[in-house]
N, C-alpha and C positions, 0 to 999 in steps of 0.2 A: 355444422354442414346448415348452411343457408338454406331459406326457404324466402323461395318470391314475398311480396307481398301482393295481394290484388283485392280485389271486389267488385259485390256483385250489386247491382242497388234495384228497385223493382219496386212501383208504388201501385198505390188502390184508393181512395177514395181517402187520400191524405193523411195512409200512414202511408212512411216512407219505410222497407227493407233495406239493410244495407249489411250485408253478409259477409264479411272478411276471412280472409285466407291467407295464410305459412304466420310468416308474421310482420308482428305492429312494432316496430321499434321507433328509435330515433331517426333510422333513414328512410321508414314509409311514412311517419307521424306529418309529416304536410301534404303527403295525397289525401285521409283522412282527414287534417282540419282544412283541405278545399272542399270535396266533399259534402262537410258536415255543414261549411259557412253557407252551401249551395241549399241543402236540404234541411235548413232550418229554421229559412225564409220563408220557405212554400211549405210544407206538411206539418196539420198537425198533431202528429208522433211519429217518433224516429226510433226506430229498433237498429239496435247493435247487435247484431248474431254472430257470438264470438267462439261458433263449436268448432268452424275451421281452421282456427287458427291451434296452427305448433307451438309458438312462443309470444309473448309480452313480456315489455322491460317498463320500467319505469316512466318512460317515455308514452309510451300508448295509454297509463292508465291516465297521466296529468290531460291526455288530451279528453279521455270519456269524462274526466272530472270535470275539464273547463267547459266540456259543453253542457251539462249537469248543471254546473252552475249558470246560464243561459239559458236554460227550462224552466229555470226557477222563477223566471216571470213574465210563464202566462202565456207565452208566445207559442209553447210547443212542447207537448210533453216525451222524454227518451227515457226510453226503457233498453235492456239489457239481458240478453238471452245467453248464461253460462255458456262458459267456454268447455272442454276438458280440462284436466285437475292440475295443469301445470298453469294454466293464464287461472282459474278458477284462486291459485293459490294466491297470487299475488292480488287480488284481492280481501282473500280472508286475513294474509298478513298483514296487510296496511288495512284493516278494518275499514275496508270503502264499500266493502257488500252489503253494511246497513244504511247508508247509506241512495244505496243509488236502488230504481226499481227491478230487480233481477227476477228472472223467469228463467227457468227449467227450457219452455220450449217457447217458439215467435207464438202470441198471439193473435186471434183471427181476425181483429180489429183494428 
């Protein structure tokens, strides 16, 4: 059963939170890329909140890793809030959880 992808964007003092919902897969990745392209040039800190995701495939992971690499240039910080077990497993199995700044809850600042 497909769960449609959606995201909510909130901003405060240079912090942009993108709360993702549904399934982050091949069909949803272009939307996330578009939003990340826009916010990564504006925000000092970008938080991807994955708690609302039901599913994420390797395409979604690749998008997150791409923006992790872009964040390394120092223009912005990228923080990932862990999703449910099925989503978090993708990071653990690929051992990419150690590359990213991953939190259990969104940061306050």
